[in-house]
C-alpha positions in Angstrom: 109.2 107.0 70.9 106.6 104.9 68.9 105.9 102.3 67.0 105.5 101.8 63.1 103.0 99.0 62.1 103.0 97.6 58.7 99.7 97.0 57.3 101.1 93.5 55.6 100.2 91.0 57.8 98.4 93.4 60.4 97.4 91.8 63.6 93.3 92.4 63.9 93.5 94.0 67.2 96.1 96.0 66.2 94.2 96.9 62.9 90.9 97.7 65.2 92.8 100.1 67.0 93.6 102.0 64.2 90.7 102.3 62.9 88.9 103.2 65.9 92.0 106.3 66.6 90.7 107.0 63.0 94.6 106.7 62.3 94.0 103.5 59.2 94.0 104.6 55.7 92.7 102.1 53.0 92.4 101.0 49.9 89.7 101.2 47.0 90.1 104.9 46.2 89.2 104.7 42.3 91.6 107.6 41.3 94.2 105.8 43.0 93.4 102.7 41.5 93.1 103.9 37.8 96.6 106.1 38.5 98.4 102.9 39.5 99.2 103.8 42.9 97.3 101.1 44.9 99.5 98.3 42.9 101.0 95.4 45.7 98.9 96.9 48.0 99.0 96.4 51.4 103.0 95.5 50.4 105.6 98.6 51.6 102.6 100.2 53.4 102.4 101.3 57.1 101.8 103.6 59.8 104.1 105.4 62.5 102.6 107.3 65.7 104.4 108.1 68.7 103.1 106.8 72.1 101.1 110.1 72.9 99.5 109.5 69.3 100.2 113.2 68.6 102.3 112.6 65.7 101.6 110.1 62.6 103.6 109.0 59.7 101.7 107.4 56.9 104.1 105.7 54.5 103.0 104.7 51.0 99.5 106.0 51.6 99.0 108.4 48.3 102.2 110.2 49.2 105.5 108.2 49.7 105.3 109.9 53.2 102.5 111.7 54.7 103.5 113.5 57.8 100.8 114.5 60.3 100.8 116.0 63.9 97.4 116.1 65.4 95.8 116.6 69.0 92.3 117.7 70.8 92.0 121.3 71.7 92.7 124.9 70.3 96.8 124.5 70.7 97.3 125.1 67.2 101.0 126.9 67.4 102.3 123.3 69.8 100.5 121.3 66.4 102.8 123.4 64.1 105.9 123.1 66.2 105.6 119.4 66.7 105.0 119.3 62.9 108.1 121.5 62.0 110.0 119.3 64.4 108.8 116.0 63.3 109.3 116.8 59.2 113.2 117.7 60.2 113.5 114.9 62.2 112.3 112.8 59.2 114.0 114.7 56.5 117.3 114.2 58.6 116.6 110.6 59.2 116.3 110.0 55.3 119.4 112.2 54.3 121.6 110.2 56.8 120.2 106.8 55.5 119.8 107.4 51.9 121.5 110.8 51.1 118.5 111.9 49.3 116.1 114.8 50.5 112.4 115.8 50.0 111.7 116.1 46.4 111.5 120.3 46.3 111.3 122.3 43.2 111.9 126.0 42.9 108.8 126.7 40.9 106.3 124.4 42.2 107.4 123.9 45.7 107.4 119.7 47.3 106.2 117.5 44.7 103.5 115.0 45.7 101.2 112.5 43.6 97.9 114.9 43.5 98.7 118.1 42.1 96.3 120.3 44.7 99.1 119.5 47.2 101.8 121.0 45.1 103.5 124.0 47.0 103.7 123.4 50.6 101.7 120.1 50.5 100.1 121.6 53.9 96.7 120.8 54.9 95.9 122.9 58.4 93.0 122.0 59.6 90.2 122.1 62.9 87.4 120.3 63.5 84.3 122.5 64.5 81.0 122.7 65.5 79.0 124.9 63.0 75.1 124.2 63.8 74.3 127.6 62.4 75.4 127.3 59.7 74.4 124.0 58.8 70.7 125.2 59.8 71.5 128.1 57.3 72.8 125.7 54.6 75.2 123.5 53.7 75.9 125.7 50.0 75.4 128.8 51.7 78.6 127.5 54.1 80.8 126.4 51.1 80.1 130.2 49.4 81.3 131.5 52.7 84.1 129.5 53.2 85.3 129.9 49.4 85.5 134.0 50.7 87.8 133.3 53.6 89.9 130.2 51.5 89.4 127.2 53.0 87.6 124.4 52.9 85.0 122.5 54.6 84.9 118.6 54.7 83.2 116.1 56.7 84.8 114.7 59.6 85.5 111.6 57.8 87.7 113.1 55.2 87.7 114.5 51.6 85.4 111.6 50.0 83.7 110.1 53.5 80.8 112.7 53.2 79.4 115.2 55.6 77.6 113.7 59.1 75.9 116.3 62.2 77.2 119.6 62.4 81.1 118.9 63.1 83.2 120.2 60.2 86.7 119.7 59.2 88.2 123.2 58.1 90.9 123.5 56.4 93.6 126.2 54.0 92.3 125.5 50.2 95.6 126.8 49.0 98.9 125.2 49.0 100.8 126.9 46.6 102.3 130.4 46.5 101.8 130.6 50.4 104.0 130.1 53.2 103.2 127.4 55.7 102.9 130.2 58.3 100.2 132.2 55.9 98.0 129.1 55.5 97.9 128.3 59.2 97.0 132.3 59.9 94.1 132.1 57.2 92.9 129.1 58.6 92.7 130.5 61.9 91.6 133.3 60.8 88.4 131.7 58.7 87.5 129.5 61.8 87.8 132.4 64.2 85.0 134.1 61.9 83.1 131.3 60.9 82.8 130.5 64.7 81.2 134.0 65.3 78.9 133.7 62.3 77.6 130.5 63.7 76.7 132.0 67.2 74.5 134.7 65.4 73.2 132.4 62.8 72.0 129.8 65.9 70.3 132.7 67.5 68.7 133.3 64.2 67.1 130.0 64.0 66.3 129.3 67.5 69.0 126.8 68.5 
C-alpha cells in the first residue's frame, strides 16, 4: 500500500514532506533541459512511495520510470529482494494495462535516457562515513574507488557536491554484469573502504 503524488498542483505541505524525506526530484538540470526532457514540466510527473517509505517510483523524471528500494541499516539483501519484487510487480502491471514490457535490447540491456545506465540500469549504493579517507584527500579516495570499480558521490546526489565525511558509494558499471555481481562489487568495495578508513583515521589521529 502507498500513495502517488503528482508534481502538478502539489500541495505545499506534501511538497515539503517529500523534500524532507529526500524523495522529491526537481527540474533545472541543464543537460536534461537541452535534451528536451524537461518540457511541459511538471505535467505527467510524480512520485509513488509505500507506507514504510522503503519503495519508490519516480515517474518521468529522467527515465519514464525509476524504481527505488531503500532503507536504513545494512540489510542489502532485503533491499535487493524488495527491488526485485517491485520491478516484477510494476512490469506485470504495465503488461496487464498496455500489453507492453520494459524496453530491453539483447545487446544493450535495458534502454535508458542516459547511455551510462545501459545494461542493468541498476545503481546499488550505501551511505558510509569515511573520515579517514576524507582527511587523506578526496582525490585519493576517487582513485581508490576507481580500482574497486565503484563511484563516490556526495549524499546530495550526482551533482549535489560533497558535504562532511559521508559518501554515497555505488557500482560504477551497469553494462556487461548481472545485478547480483554489481551488488556484490558494491558490498566488497564498501567493506574494503571501511577497513582502510579505520587505519587512515588512526594515522591522522581521528
